[in-house]
Short mmCIF file of the C-alpha atoms (twelve columns), coordinates in Angstrom:
data_MODEL
# 
_entry.id   MODEL 
# 
loop_
_atom_site.group_PDB 
_atom_site.id 
_atom_site.type_symbol 
_atom_site.label_atom_id 
_atom_site.label_alt_id 
_atom_site.label_comp_id 
_atom_site.label_asym_id 
_atom_site.label_seq_id 
_atom_site.Cartn_x 
_atom_site.Cartn_y 
_atom_site.Cartn_z 
_atom_site.pdbx_PDB_model_num 
ATOM 1   C CA . UNK A 1   46.519 -95.129  -34.126 1 
ATOM 2   C CA . UNK A 2   46.610 -94.146  -37.772 1 
ATOM 3   C CA . UNK A 3   49.914 -94.058  -39.643 1 
ATOM 4   C CA . UNK A 4   50.091 -90.249  -39.770 1 
ATOM 5   C CA . UNK A 5   49.510 -89.934  -36.015 1 
ATOM 6   C CA . UNK A 6   52.184 -92.554  -35.415 1 
ATOM 7   C CA . UNK A 7   54.626 -90.663  -37.628 1 
ATOM 8   C CA . UNK A 8   53.853 -87.441  -35.753 1 
ATOM 9   C CA . UNK A 9   54.336 -89.234  -32.439 1 
ATOM 10  C CA . UNK A 10  57.657 -90.724  -33.519 1 
ATOM 11  C CA . UNK A 11  58.870 -87.359  -34.782 1 
ATOM 12  C CA . UNK A 12  57.846 -85.619  -31.574 1 
ATOM 13  C CA . UNK A 13  59.449 -88.242  -29.364 1 
ATOM 14  C CA . UNK A 14  62.767 -87.919  -31.168 1 
ATOM 15  C CA . UNK A 15  63.155 -84.470  -29.636 1 
ATOM 16  C CA . UNK A 16  61.019 -84.848  -26.530 1 
ATOM 17  C CA . UNK A 17  61.051 -86.107  -23.048 1 
ATOM 18  C CA . UNK A 18  58.333 -86.336  -20.484 1 
ATOM 19  C CA . UNK A 19  55.112 -88.264  -20.304 1 
ATOM 20  C CA . UNK A 20  52.291 -88.761  -22.805 1 
ATOM 21  C CA . UNK A 21  48.688 -88.734  -21.604 1 
ATOM 22  C CA . UNK A 22  46.346 -91.362  -23.075 1 
ATOM 23  C CA . UNK A 23  43.121 -92.903  -21.802 1 
ATOM 24  C CA . UNK A 24  43.635 -95.226  -18.849 1 
ATOM 25  C CA . UNK A 25  42.971 -98.840  -19.645 1 
ATOM 26  C CA . UNK A 26  44.010 -98.618  -23.276 1 
ATOM 27  C CA . UNK A 27  44.091 -102.268 -24.332 1 
ATOM 28  C CA . UNK A 28  47.060 -103.741 -26.160 1 
ATOM 29  C CA . UNK A 29  46.773 -102.934 -29.840 1 
ATOM 30  C CA . UNK A 30  44.641 -99.837  -29.208 1 
ATOM 31  C CA . UNK A 31  45.625 -96.342  -30.244 1 
ATOM 32  C CA . UNK A 32  46.498 -95.344  -26.684 1 
ATOM 33  C CA . UNK A 33  48.828 -98.279  -26.214 1 
ATOM 34  C CA . UNK A 34  50.302 -97.551  -29.641 1 
ATOM 35  C CA . UNK A 35  51.155 -93.975  -28.709 1 
ATOM 36  C CA . UNK A 36  53.334 -95.107  -25.828 1 
ATOM 37  C CA . UNK A 37  54.937 -97.812  -27.951 1 
ATOM 38  C CA . UNK A 38  55.532 -95.453  -30.903 1 
ATOM 39  C CA . UNK A 39  57.052 -92.666  -28.841 1 
ATOM 40  C CA . UNK A 40  58.874 -94.601  -26.169 1 
ATOM 41  C CA . UNK A 41  57.449 -92.084  -23.704 1 
ATOM 42  C CA . UNK A 42  55.788 -93.372  -20.545 1 
ATOM 43  C CA . UNK A 43  52.107 -92.814  -19.819 1 
ATOM 44  C CA . UNK A 44  50.577 -91.675  -16.536 1 
ATOM 45  C CA . UNK A 45  48.814 -95.029  -16.252 1 
ATOM 46  C CA . UNK A 46  48.241 -97.512  -19.039 1 
ATOM 47  C CA . UNK A 47  46.486 -100.542 -17.645 1 
ATOM 48  C CA . UNK A 48  45.819 -100.322 -13.899 1 
ATOM 49  C CA . UNK A 49  45.513 -104.108 -13.591 1 
ATOM 50  C CA . UNK A 50  49.113 -104.450 -14.722 1 
ATOM 51  C CA . UNK A 51  50.326 -102.443 -11.748 1 
ATOM 52  C CA . UNK A 52  48.303 -104.582 -9.344  1 
ATOM 53  C CA . UNK A 53  49.455 -107.792 -11.007 1 
ATOM 54  C CA . UNK A 54  53.119 -106.983 -10.515 1 
ATOM 55  C CA . UNK A 55  53.027 -105.042 -7.262  1 
ATOM 56  C CA . UNK A 56  50.349 -107.092 -5.510  1 
ATOM 57  C CA . UNK A 57  48.892 -104.068 -3.764  1 
ATOM 58  C CA . UNK A 58  45.195 -103.341 -3.588  1 
ATOM 59  C CA . UNK A 59  45.513 -99.950  -5.325  1 
ATOM 60  C CA . UNK A 60  49.124 -99.479  -6.455  1 
ATOM 61  C CA . UNK A 61  48.154 -96.866  -9.047  1 
ATOM 62  C CA . UNK A 62  46.695 -94.598  -6.368  1 
ATOM 63  C CA . UNK A 63  44.746 -91.689  -7.803  1 
ATOM 64  C CA . UNK A 64  46.312 -91.822  -11.267 1 
ATOM 65  C CA . UNK A 65  43.177 -93.039  -13.096 1 
ATOM 66  C CA . UNK A 66  41.078 -90.281  -11.523 1 
ATOM 67  C CA . UNK A 67  43.803 -87.744  -12.212 1 
ATOM 68  C CA . UNK A 68  43.905 -88.604  -15.923 1 
ATOM 69  C CA . UNK A 69  40.111 -88.312  -16.072 1 
ATOM 70  C CA . UNK A 70  40.298 -84.844  -14.485 1 
ATOM 71  C CA . UNK A 71  42.977 -83.759  -16.959 1 
ATOM 72  C CA . UNK A 72  40.835 -84.726  -19.944 1 
ATOM 73  C CA . UNK A 73  37.502 -83.455  -18.629 1 
ATOM 74  C CA . UNK A 74  38.705 -80.004  -17.527 1 
ATOM 75  C CA . UNK A 75  41.997 -79.361  -19.322 1 
ATOM 76  C CA . UNK A 76  42.386 -75.719  -18.352 1 
ATOM 77  C CA . UNK A 77  41.314 -75.994  -14.707 1 
ATOM 78  C CA . UNK A 78  43.885 -75.108  -12.038 1 
ATOM 79  C CA . UNK A 79  43.783 -78.706  -10.775 1 
ATOM 80  C CA . UNK A 80  44.476 -80.112  -14.254 1 
ATOM 81  C CA . UNK A 81  47.330 -77.692  -14.822 1 
ATOM 82  C CA . UNK A 82  48.855 -78.811  -11.532 1 
ATOM 83  C CA . UNK A 83  48.420 -82.472  -12.537 1 
ATOM 84  C CA . UNK A 84  50.089 -81.857  -15.910 1 
ATOM 85  C CA . UNK A 85  53.122 -80.537  -14.029 1 
ATOM 86  C CA . UNK A 86  52.999 -83.205  -11.312 1 
ATOM 87  C CA . UNK A 87  53.176 -86.036  -13.843 1 
ATOM 88  C CA . UNK A 88  55.525 -84.225  -16.219 1 
ATOM 89  C CA . UNK A 89  53.098 -84.531  -19.119 1 
ATOM 90  C CA . UNK A 90  54.496 -83.155  -22.372 1 
ATOM 91  C CA . UNK A 91  52.007 -84.621  -24.851 1 
ATOM 92  C CA . UNK A 92  48.249 -85.144  -24.713 1 
ATOM 93  C CA . UNK A 93  46.665 -87.609  -27.128 1 
ATOM 94  C CA . UNK A 94  42.956 -87.145  -27.871 1 
ATOM 95  C CA . UNK A 95  41.436 -89.884  -30.008 1 
ATOM 96  C CA . UNK A 96  38.197 -91.827  -30.131 1 
ATOM 97  C CA . UNK A 97  38.924 -93.750  -26.928 1 
ATOM 98  C CA . UNK A 98  39.629 -90.597  -24.913 1 
ATOM 99  C CA . UNK A 99  36.536 -88.873  -26.303 1 
ATOM 100 C CA . UNK A 100 34.228 -91.786  -25.470 1 
ATOM 101 C CA . UNK A 101 35.791 -92.866  -22.174 1 
ATOM 102 C CA . UNK A 102 35.764 -89.361  -20.699 1 
ATOM 103 C CA . UNK A 103 32.622 -88.060  -22.460 1 
ATOM 104 C CA . UNK A 104 34.485 -85.260  -24.216 1 
ATOM 105 C CA . UNK A 105 32.525 -82.808  -26.309 1 
ATOM 106 C CA . UNK A 106 34.263 -80.899  -29.080 1 
ATOM 107 C CA . UNK A 107 34.073 -77.786  -26.888 1 
ATOM 108 C CA . UNK A 108 36.048 -79.507  -24.134 1 
ATOM 109 C CA . UNK A 109 38.633 -80.836  -26.598 1 
ATOM 110 C CA . UNK A 110 39.011 -77.337  -28.059 1 
ATOM 111 C CA . UNK A 111 39.966 -76.003  -24.608 1 
ATOM 112 C CA . UNK A 112 43.354 -77.690  -25.089 1 
ATOM 113 C CA . UNK A 113 44.077 -75.043  -27.714 1 
ATOM 114 C CA . UNK A 114 44.149 -72.441  -24.939 1 
ATOM 115 C CA . UNK A 115 46.947 -74.120  -22.988 1 
ATOM 116 C CA . UNK A 116 48.847 -76.365  -25.409 1 
ATOM 117 C CA . UNK A 117 50.142 -76.393  -28.969 1 
ATOM 118 C CA . UNK A 118 48.208 -78.585  -31.394 1 
ATOM 119 C CA . UNK A 119 50.879 -80.561  -33.255 1 
ATOM 120 C CA . UNK A 120 48.595 -83.017  -35.039 1 
ATOM 121 C CA . UNK A 121 44.955 -82.983  -36.139 1 
ATOM 122 C CA . UNK A 122 43.622 -85.559  -38.593 1 
ATOM 123 C CA . UNK A 123 41.331 -88.559  -38.681 1 
ATOM 124 C CA . UNK A 124 39.661 -87.697  -35.384 1 
ATOM 125 C CA . UNK A 125 42.998 -87.627  -33.555 1 
ATOM 126 C CA . UNK A 126 44.589 -84.583  -31.981 1 
ATOM 127 C CA . UNK A 127 47.975 -84.479  -30.335 1 
ATOM 128 C CA . UNK A 128 48.913 -81.511  -28.183 1 
ATOM 129 C CA . UNK A 129 52.309 -80.507  -26.820 1 
ATOM 130 C CA . UNK A 130 52.121 -78.962  -23.388 1 
ATOM 131 C CA . UNK A 131 54.904 -76.453  -22.708 1 
ATOM 132 C CA . UNK A 132 56.588 -77.406  -19.477 1 
# 
């Protein structure tokens, strides 16, 4: 995560609560992991293997990875809107990892503008605030 995005994230988290959405499987040191660390806000699912490691269940994360994928690939669909509410997502981070992992075109990313407030846009990173 670039310094400006981190500053925006820190500023937003000072007055926010809720959950931040980042790509599932964001490795330590990646932008996605940095967003959670910078804001102190939880993610829907960071690294699925971590949940299995500590809980010992076959699929402790349930449908969370698929749910995050749905949220990114069809942001304004009724199912995604329901998922945003279900997980209490307040912020959506869209960077290089999210774009490549979920195959996001610019047209799909721009659909966030219809349902959320763009609070940051620089260096290929967008951060949206979803009004809950």
